[in-house]
C-alpha positions in Angstrom: 24.0 -14.6 17.4 26.6 -13.0 15.2 27.7 -13.5 11.6 30.7 -15.4 12.8 28.3 -18.1 14.2 27.2 -18.9 10.7 30.6 -19.4 9.0 29.8 -23.1 8.5 26.7 -22.3 6.4 24.0 -22.3 9.1 22.8 -18.8 8.3 20.6 -19.8 5.3 18.9 -22.4 7.5 18.4 -20.0 10.4 16.9 -17.4 8.0 14.5 -20.0 6.5 13.5 -21.3 9.9 12.8 -17.8 11.3 11.0 -16.7 8.1 8.8 -19.8 8.2 7.9 -19.2 11.8 7.1 -15.5 11.1 4.8 -16.4 8.2 3.2 -19.3 10.0 2.5 -17.3 13.1 1.7 -13.8 11.7 1.1 -14.1 8.0 3.1 -13.1 4.9 2.7 -9.4 5.5 4.6 -9.7 8.8 7.8 -10.8 7.0 10.5 -8.1 6.6 13.9 -8.9 5.2 15.6 -6.3 7.6 13.6 -7.6 10.6 14.4 -11.2 9.7 18.2 -10.4 9.6 17.8 -8.6 13.0 15.9 -11.6 14.4 18.7 -14.0 13.7 21.4 -11.5 14.7 23.1 -10.6 11.5 23.3 -7.6 9.2 20.9 -7.1 6.3 23.9 -7.5 4.0 24.7 -10.9 5.5 21.2 -12.2 4.8 21.4 -10.9 1.3 24.3 -13.2 0.5 21.9 -16.1 0.9 18.7 -14.5 -0.5 19.1 -11.7 -3.0 15.6 -10.4 -2.3 12.3 -11.3 -0.8 11.2 -13.2 -3.8 14.2 -15.6 -3.5 13.4 -16.1 0.2 9.8 -16.8 -0.5 10.7 -19.3 -3.2 12.9 -21.1 -0.7 10.2 -21.2 1.9 7.7 -22.5 -0.7 10.3 -25.2 -1.6 10.5 -26.2 2.1 6.7 -26.2 2.3 6.3 -28.6 -0.7 9.1 -30.8 0.7 7.3 -31.1 4.0 3.8 -31.5 2.6 5.0 -34.1 0.0 6.8 -36.0 2.7 3.6 -36.1 4.8 1.6 -37.3 1.8 4.1 -40.0 1.0 4.2 -41.2 4.6 0.4 -41.3 4.6 0.1 -43.2 1.4 2.8 -45.8 2.1 1.4 -46.6 5.5 -1.9 -48.0 4.1 -2.5 -51.2 2.0 -5.7 -50.3 0.0 -6.7 -47.5 -2.3 -9.5 -46.4 0.0 -7.2 -46.3 3.1 -4.4 -44.6 1.1 -6.6 -41.9 -0.4 -8.2 -41.2 3.0 -4.8 -41.0 4.7 -3.4 -38.7 2.0 -6.5 -36.5 2.0 -6.4 -36.1 5.8 -2.6 -35.4 5.7 -3.2 -32.7 3.1 -6.0 -31.0 5.0 -4.0 -31.3 8.2 -1.0 -29.5 6.6 -3.3 -26.8 5.3 -5.0 -26.3 8.7 -1.6 -26.3 10.5 0.1 -24.0 8.0 -2.5 -21.9 6.2 -0.3 -18.9 5.4 2.5 -21.2 4.3 0.2 -23.2 1.9 -1.1 -20.0 0.4 2.5 -18.8 -0.1 3.4 -22.2 -1.7 0.8 -21.9 -4.4 1.4 -18.2 -5.1 5.2 -18.7 -5.3 4.9 -21.5 -7.8 3.1 -19.2 -10.2 5.6 -16.4 -9.8 7.5 -15.7 -13.1 10.8 -16.2 -11.2 9.8 -19.5 -9.6 12.8 -21.8 -9.3 12.9 -25.1 -11.3 13.2 -26.8 -7.9 10.0 -25.2 -6.7 8.1 -26.1 -9.9 9.3 -29.7 -9.8 8.3 -30.1 -6.1 4.9 -28.4 -6.7 4.0 -31.0 -9.3 5.2 -34.0 -7.2 2.0 -34.3 -5.0 -0.3 -34.3 -8.0 1.9 -36.8 -9.8 1.6 -39.0 -6.8 -2.2 -38.8 -6.9 -2.1 -39.7 -10.6 0.1 -42.7 -9.9 -2.1 -43.8 -7.0 -5.2 -43.6 -9.2 -3.5 -45.4 -12.1 -2.2 -48.2 -9.9 -5.6 -48.7 -8.3 -7.3 -48.8 -11.6 -4.8 -51.5 -12.8 -5.6 -53.5 -9.7 -9.3 -53.2 -10.2 -9.8 -51.3 -6.9 -11.6 -48.4 -8.6 -13.5 -48.0 -11.8 -11.6 -47.3 -15.0 -11.6 -43.8 -16.4 -9.4 -40.8 -17.3 -6.6 -41.1 -14.7 -5.6 -37.4 -14.7 -9.2 -36.3 -14.5 -9.9 -38.6 -11.6 -6.8 -37.3 -9.9 -7.9 -33.8 -10.4 -11.3 -34.6 -8.8 -9.4 -36.0 -5.8 -7.3 -32.8 -5.5 -10.3 -30.5 -6.0 -12.3 -32.2 -3.3 -9.5 -32.3 -0.7 -8.2 -28.8 -1.5 -11.8 -27.5 -1.3 -12.1 -28.9 2.3 -8.7 -27.4 3.1 -9.8 -24.0 1.8 -13.1 -24.0 3.7 -11.3 -25.0 6.9 -8.6 -22.4 6.6 -11.1 -19.7 5.7 -13.3 -20.7 8.7 -16.2 -21.6 6.4 -17.2 -25.0 7.8 -19.8 -23.5 10.2 -18.6 -25.4 13.2 -18.0 -28.7 11.5 -14.6 -30.1 12.4 -12.2 -30.2 9.5 -11.6 -33.9 10.1 -15.4 -34.6 9.7 -15.6 -32.5 6.6 -12.6 -34.2 5.1 -13.8 -37.7 6.0 -17.3 -37.0 4.4 -15.8 -35.5 1.3 -13.3 -38.4 0.8 -16.2 -40.9 1.3 -18.1 -39.3 -1.5 -15.1 -39.4 -3.8 -14.5 -43.0 -2.9 -18.1 -43.8 -3.6 -17.8 -42.2 -7.1 -14.6 -44.2 -7.8 -15.9 -47.6 -6.6 -15.4 -50.4 -9.1 -18.4 -51.6 -11.0 
């Protein structure tokens, strides 16, 4: 490919796609701006017109990661009718994303804490937790789960599910399938939230 092939604005997307694949396959340390430009067939200067530096590129990859993860969570939640089923579906979707893209998920959380994190990244990074808060609040209002501090209950949900994701991606489940670990953890959370 040449720079000429990207005159309609495809270069940014090509760089993002290749960078995602590199990090996903080989980890963040494998990503080089110069190699990335070579991989898509352009000069380093051409890639710099879209991403001023590595930090800007990583921010954009993190944005893409949160977009994809949030879409998976939204799809999971909207496909189920009850709190129990919605929480289970969302929890499994989150752990699946983590297991499928461990290096990307790690980058997403690191990038959102970077001093130069973009407003778009910060907004997207808060969306999944906001969705859990909304789910808990709605389910309390319907009497599906016990009343309590909505934000604290949402934090418990996130901590439990993210904990399983971290154990799975760090290979610390001692042979237990991540699906089984997630199901068991979610069942405990649901039991704690059960209405009176």
